[in-house]
C-alpha positions in Angstrom: 64.5 117.1 91.0 61.9 118.1 93.3 61.4 117.9 97.1 59.6 114.8 98.0 56.0 115.1 99.5 55.8 111.8 101.2 54.9 112.0 104.8 58.2 110.2 106.1 58.1 108.7 109.6 60.9 110.2 111.5 61.9 106.8 113.0 61.9 105.3 109.6 64.3 108.1 108.5 66.5 107.4 111.6 66.6 103.6 110.7 67.5 104.5 107.0 70.3 106.8 108.1 71.8 104.1 110.0 71.5 101.7 107.1 73.0 104.2 104.6 76.0 104.2 106.9 76.3 100.4 106.9 75.9 100.4 103.2 78.6 102.9 102.9 81.0 100.9 104.9 80.3 97.9 102.7 81.1 99.7 99.8 84.5 100.6 101.1 84.1 103.8 102.7 85.7 104.1 106.2 83.1 106.5 107.5 79.8 108.1 106.4 78.1 111.3 107.6 74.9 113.2 107.0 74.4 117.1 106.9 72.0 119.7 105.7 72.8 122.2 103.0 73.4 125.4 104.9 76.9 126.8 104.3 75.9 130.5 104.7 78.8 130.9 107.2 81.3 129.7 104.7 80.4 132.3 102.1 82.2 135.4 103.4 85.2 133.4 103.9 85.1 131.9 100.5 84.6 135.6 99.0 87.5 136.8 101.2 89.8 134.1 100.0 89.0 134.8 96.2 89.2 138.6 96.9 92.6 138.0 97.9 93.6 136.2 94.9 94.5 133.1 96.6 92.9 130.8 94.1 95.8 131.8 91.5 95.0 130.5 88.2 92.1 128.3 89.4 89.7 130.5 87.8 87.0 127.7 88.2 86.9 128.4 92.0 85.3 131.8 91.3 83.5 131.0 87.9 80.4 129.9 89.9 80.3 132.5 92.4 78.6 131.6 95.8 77.1 128.2 94.2 80.0 126.4 95.9 78.3 127.2 99.2 74.8 126.5 97.9 74.3 122.7 97.2 70.5 123.2 96.5 71.5 125.4 93.5 73.9 123.0 92.4 71.4 120.2 92.4 67.9 121.8 93.1 65.7 120.2 95.5 68.8 119.0 97.7 67.9 118.7 101.4 70.8 116.5 102.7 74.2 115.7 101.8 75.8 112.2 102.6 79.5 113.0 102.9 81.8 110.0 102.8 85.5 109.3 103.5 87.8 106.9 101.9 91.3 106.2 103.3 94.3 106.2 100.8 97.4 106.2 102.8 99.5 103.4 101.0 101.7 100.8 102.7 105.5 101.2 101.8 104.9 105.0 101.1 108.7 105.4 101.8 108.1 109.0 102.8 111.4 109.6 104.8 113.7 107.8 102.4 112.2 109.5 99.4 112.2 113.1 100.8 115.8 112.7 102.2 117.2 111.5 98.7 117.3 114.5 96.2 118.1 112.4 93.6 114.5 110.9 93.7 111.2 112.3 92.7 108.7 112.8 95.4 105.0 112.4 94.2 102.1 113.2 96.7 100.9 109.8 98.1 97.3 110.3 96.8 98.5 110.0 93.4 100.6 107.0 93.2 97.7 104.6 92.5 94.5 104.6 90.5 92.7 108.1 90.1 90.4 108.3 93.1 87.8 110.4 91.0 85.9 107.6 89.2 86.5 104.9 91.8 84.6 107.1 94.7 81.9 108.3 92.2 81.1 104.8 91.2 80.8 103.9 94.8 78.6 106.9 95.8 76.4 106.0 92.8 76.0 102.4 94.0 75.1 103.8 97.5 72.5 106.0 96.0 70.9 103.2 94.1 70.8 101.2 97.2 69.0 103.9 98.8 66.4 104.0 96.0 66.0 100.4 96.6 64.8 100.9 99.9 62.6 103.8 99.0 61.0 101.6 96.4 60.5 98.8 99.0 58.7 101.1 101.1 56.6 102.5 98.3 58.3 106.0 98.2 59.8 107.8 95.1 63.3 107.9 94.4 65.7 110.3 96.3 67.0 112.1 93.2 70.6 111.7 94.1 73.8 113.0 92.6 77.2 112.0 93.5 80.2 114.3 93.4 83.9 113.8 93.8 86.2 116.9 93.7 84.9 117.8 90.3 82.1 120.3 90.8 81.6 123.8 92.4 80.9 122.4 95.8 82.7 123.1 99.1 83.6 119.3 100.2 85.4 120.0 103.3 82.8 122.3 105.0 80.2 119.8 104.2 82.2 116.9 105.6 82.8 118.8 108.6 79.2 119.5 109.2 78.6 115.7 108.6 80.8 114.9 111.7 83.8 113.4 109.5 86.5 115.6 111.1 87.4 119.1 111.8 89.3 121.6 109.7 93.1 121.7 110.4 95.1 124.9 110.3 96.4 123.5 107.0 92.8 123.7 105.7 92.4 120.0 105.4 89.9 117.9 107.2 91.3 116.1 110.1 90.0 113.0 112.1 91.3 111.6 115.3 91.1 107.9 114.0 92.1 108.7 110.3 94.3 112.0 110.1 93.9 113.6 106.9 95.0 110.7 104.5 91.7 110.4 102.9 89.3 111.4 100.0 85.9 112.7 100.2 82.9 112.4 98.2 79.4 113.8 98.5 75.9 112.3 97.6 73.4 115.1 97.2 69.8 113.6 97.9 66.2 115.2 98.6 65.4 113.0 101.8 65.2 114.9 105.2 67.2 112.5 107.0 68.5 113.4 110.3 71.9 115.0 110.6 75.0 114.3 112.4 76.8 116.4 114.9 80.0 118.3 114.0 83.3 117.2 116.0 85.2 119.7 118.0 88.2 121.4 116.8 91.3 119.3 117.9 94.4 121.2 116.8 94.9 123.2 119.8 97.9 125.4 119.8 99.7 123.1 117.4 101.2 124.9 114.3 103.3 122.2 112.8 101.9 122.4 109.5 102.2 126.0 109.2 105.9 126.1 110.3 106.7 123.0 108.2 105.4 124.4 104.9 108.4 124.5 102.5 107.0 127.8 100.7 105.1 129.5 103.6 101.8 128.8 101.7 99.6 128.7 105.0 99.5 132.3 105.5 97.3 132.2 108.6 95.6 129.4 110.5 92.9 127.6 108.1 94.1 129.9 105.0 96.4 128.5 102.4 97.6 131.0 99.6 97.6 128.5 96.7 100.0 130.7 94.7 102.8 129.4 97.1 101.5 125.9 97.5 103.5 123.2 95.9 100.7 121.3 95.2 99.4 124.3 93.0 102.7 125.1 91.5 103.2 121.6 90.3 99.6 120.6 89.4 97.5 123.6 88.7 99.8 126.2 87.5 100.1 126.1 83.6 102.9 128.4 83.2 106.4 128.9 84.6 107.0 128.3 88.2 108.2 131.3 89.8 111.9 131.4 90.1 111.9 132.4 93.7 109.9 129.4 94.6 111.7 126.9 92.8 114.4 126.2 95.1 111.8 125.5 97.7 110.3 122.7 95.7 113.0 120.4 96.5 112.4 117.1 94.7 108.6 117.4 94.9 107.4 117.0 91.1 103.8 116.3 91.8 101.9 117.8 94.9 103.2 117.9 98.4 102.5 116.1 101.6 104.7 118.1 104.0 101.7 119.6 106.1 100.2 116.1 106.6 103.6 114.4 107.3 104.3 116.8 110.3 100.7 116.4 111.8 100.6 114.7 115.2 96.9 113.6 114.5 98.4 111.6 111.5 100.3 109.3 113.8 97.3 106.9 114.1 96.2 107.0 110.4 95.1 103.7 109.0 96.6 102.2 105.6 94.1 102.1 102.9 92.1 98.9 102.4 91.9 99.8 98.6 94.5 98.1 96.5 93.9 100.6 93.8 95.6 103.3 95.9 98.8 101.5 96.2 101.6 103.0 94.9 102.5 101.7 91.3 106.0 100.4 90.7 107.1 102.9 88.4 106.1 105.6 90.6 107.7 103.9 93.7 110.5 106.2 94.8 111.6 106.7 91.0 115.1 108.4 90.3 114.7 111.9 88.7 116.9 110.9 85.8 114.7 107.9 84.9 111.6 110.2 84.7 113.3 112.7 82.7 114.1 110.2 80.1 110.6 109.3 79.7 109.0 110.4 76.4 105.4 111.4 76.2 104.2 107.9 75.1 106.1 106.3 78.0 104.6 109.1 80.3 101.0 108.3 79.0 101.4 104.6 79.4 102.9 104.7 83.1 100.3 107.2 84.2 97.2 105.5 82.5 94.3 105.8 84.8 96.3 108.0 87.3 95.5 111.5 88.5 99.1 112.5 87.4 98.0 112.3 83.7 95.9 115.4 84.1 98.8 117.8 84.2 100.0 116.5 81.0 103.6 115.8 79.7 104.9 119.4 79.4 104.4 120.3 83.1 105.6 117.0 84.1 108.9 117.7 82.4 108.8 121.3 83.9 108.5 120.0 87.2 111.3 117.4 86.9 113.5 120.0 85.5 113.2 122.1 88.6 113.9 119.0 90.8 117.0 118.2 88.9 118.1 121.7 89.4 117.6 121.4 93.2 119.5 118.0 93.2 123.2 117.7 94.2 125.7 118.6 91.4 126.1 115.9 88.9 127.7 115.3 85.4 125.1 112.9 84.7 122.4 115.3 85.6 124.1 118.0 83.5 124.4 115.8 80.4 120.8 114.7 80.8 119.5 118.4 81.0 121.4 119.3 78.0 120.1 116.5 76.0 116.5 117.4 76.8 116.9 121.1 75.8 117.1 119.9 72.1 113.4 118.2 72.2 111.8 120.6 74.9 109.1 123.2 74.4 109.9 126.7 75.3 108.4 126.4 78.7 110.3 123.3 79.6 113.3 124.5 78.1 113.2 127.6 80.2 113.2 125.5 83.5 116.2 123.2 81.9 118.0 126.3 81.3 117.4 127.3 85.1 118.2 123.8 86.4 121.6 123.9 84.4 122.5 127.1 86.0 121.8 125.7 89.4 123.9 122.8 88.7 126.7 125.1 87.6 126.4 127.3 90.7 126.8 124.0 92.8 130.0 122.9 91.0 131.4 126.1 92.0 130.4 126.2 95.7 130.3 123.1 98.1 126.9 121.7 98.5 125.0 123.0 101.4 124.1 120.7 104.4 120.5 119.8 104.5 118.3 122.5 105.9 117.2 122.3 109.5 113.6 122.4 108.2 114.0 119.4 106.0 115.9 117.6 108.7 113.1 118.3 111.2 110.5 117.0 108.7 112.3 113.8 108.0 112.8 113.0 112.0 108.9 113.9 112.3 108.2 111.5 109.6 110.3 108.6 110.7 109.0 109.0 114.3 105.2 109.5 113.6 103.8 107.7 110.7 102.4 104.1 110.8 105.4 101.5 110.7 104.2 100.1 107.4 104.1 103.5 105.6 
């Protein structure tokens, strides 16, 4: 990929930029923005985050050095990044009823439908092809585009922020006044000197709801997440045993966590997704923990086909369910199911099953504690703030 030498007319480039945003919306993106490739301001922050060890076992975060902040090194010749947003908040998400029932499994709402990676990448590819068609019609060479969706060493959130898609919230997610944070991001790297968009002003003010509601205290400072304490990291990225001290804090969350988004006031106006592929599949719609524990590997693979959940594999899936059952109210049915699984489980899963059995035994000896104030506050916030259909 090389930098184009054509003498582009600034007016033509401005027209093309507007067209790109229109084409993006026609392809299902809620919003499209454009930015340059200068992320030098992010490099010290990224290095400090890595130096603190906040990336945990996510060694790929450090593997490529500062390339994450240098898109033109990732794809030589890149002059601009087209950042795109696609909303994923599903209808009938059942946040409050799901989180308040400890016998049901909570799965982060981005993962209940089809895996977003391929869908967004294909749409971005189509957008790049449409841009090339426009260039060809104007007798220019192609834009040498390359799409990315959360699968390459690139800082997506800072690029989307520069492109005017939102501002960084204190939970480190991108926030938009009209869309909250319930959206996926994708990028198209190109070699066209398109006009860039203006970043939005930060809109969180003094609000710290996400920080105070994080079950494990993973948001250690505004805009800084220690992944090693984050439930999404613990249930998805961590390959080994979940630290015992953190297990009770996971509650019934077996794949990811949405708590910091659920309490965010900006999310109260978030729209529901227009993509039916992101709707929650029936087997994952507020499932019972015991039902999921009974799945064998073949059932797991069948029910999660085409889903982001598949990437953690069956062993981590069972590990996470075991922890959730340990956190569930005392039950003879749970004890019996845990004991049955012990005869089939790997050593990693067995260790968590034994922990869950011990937790169940303790609860049988002591009255079940009332719902914590933090969880009760979270549920009230969900019921008050989310779109009615969610």
